[in-house]
N, C-alpha and C positions, 0 to 999 in steps of 0.2 A: 504494499499500500504506499503510495507516494505521500509526501508531506502535504499536499493540497487536499488529498482524500481524507487524510487523518484530521486535518484542521476542520474539514467540512462535517466529519462525523462528529467531532467535539462540538462544534457549533450547533448542529442539529440537537445533540442531547442536552446541551446546555440550555437552548431555546425551550426544549420540552420541559426541563427541570424547572425553569423559571415560570412556565405556564400552570405549574402546580399551585395549589392554594398555599398561601404564606405559612399556615399552621402545619401543613404536611411537610414543607420544606425544612421548617424548624424542628419538627418531630423527627424526620429522618436524619438530619445532619447533626443535631445536638443530643439526641437521645438514642434512637433505634439503632443506628449504625454503631456508635460507640459502645453501646450496651452489648451488642452482639460480638463486636471485635474484642472486647475485654475477656472473652472466653479463652483467648490465647493465654492470658495470665493464669489460668487455672488448670492448665493441661495435665499437671501433675497431681491433681486431686482425684478422688474417686470419680469415675465415669468422666473425667475431664476431657479426655480425647473424644469420647463420643459426643459429649455436649458441644464442644468446640467444632466438630465436624458438621453437626447438624445446624448450629448457630451460623457458622460462616458459609456453609453449603446453601442455605437459603438466600444469603447475599449474592453469592457467586452465580447461582442459577438466574436470580433476577438481573444481575448486571449482564450476563450473557444475553437475555432476552432484550434488555435495553439496547445493547449495542446492535443486535441483529435487526431490531426494528427502528433503530436511530432515534429513539425516544421512548417516553413513558406510555405505555398502553396498559389496559387492565390485565394482560398476560403477565406482566411483571410480577403481579401477586402470586402466579403459579409457583414460582421457586420458593416463596415463603410457605405456601400451603403445603407443598411437597416435604420441605425439610423441617419446618417449624411445627407442623401438627404432632409429628412423632416426638419432637423435643418437648413440647408442652405436656404430651401424655406422660413422658418419662418424668418430667419434673413434678407431675401431680401424683402418679401412681408408682413410680419406681424410683423416687428421689434418692440420690446418694447420700450416705452419711456425711454430713458437713457441719462444720462449726465456724464461728468467726466470720471473717470476710467472705469465705466461700459460700456459707449459708446465706448471708446477706445478698451476695451476687446472684445466687440461684433464684431468690425471691424476686428480685428486681428483673432478671431475664424472664422469668415466668410471666410476670405482669406485663412487661413491655411486649412480649410476643403474643400474649393472649389478646391484648389490646389491638396489635397489628392485625392478628388473624381474624379479628371481628370485621375489619374492613376488607382484609384480603380474600376472604372466602366469598363475600358478596361480589367484589370485583372479579374474581374468577368466574363466578356464576354469570355475571353479565358479559364477559368475554365469550364464554361458551355459548351464550344466547345470540351472539353476533356483533357485540360492541367492539369493534376492532380499531377505534379511534386512537391515534398516536397525538398526544398533546403536543401543541406548538407547531404542528405541521399544517401547512396552508395548502 
């Protein structure tokens, strides 16, 4: 991919990102992304590798869709649903033994991803019903 194509891809994704509601931009940038990426810090804890794999997997799958579609569509939620649903189920029903910072982190991760999934499941449903709109595309 040449430099102009890379810049065009970045510009398309940036335009699409800016078309999101402000609260979503803040939620993703300041909370959801950092909370899931923090899973790297706990990889040595019980189930830490599994939790990090699912937390980061949801982000990577969504980023892949974002790049392929050159912006945000409701399909971006599919990566979250695919990886974060089992993550949430593990944190609810098979939560690892945790104390201190790790226990606090797991609680925050669960709350953040449950909140996200409430929107993601509906977005994926809408995409499956035909809403293929990519935000910011003219």
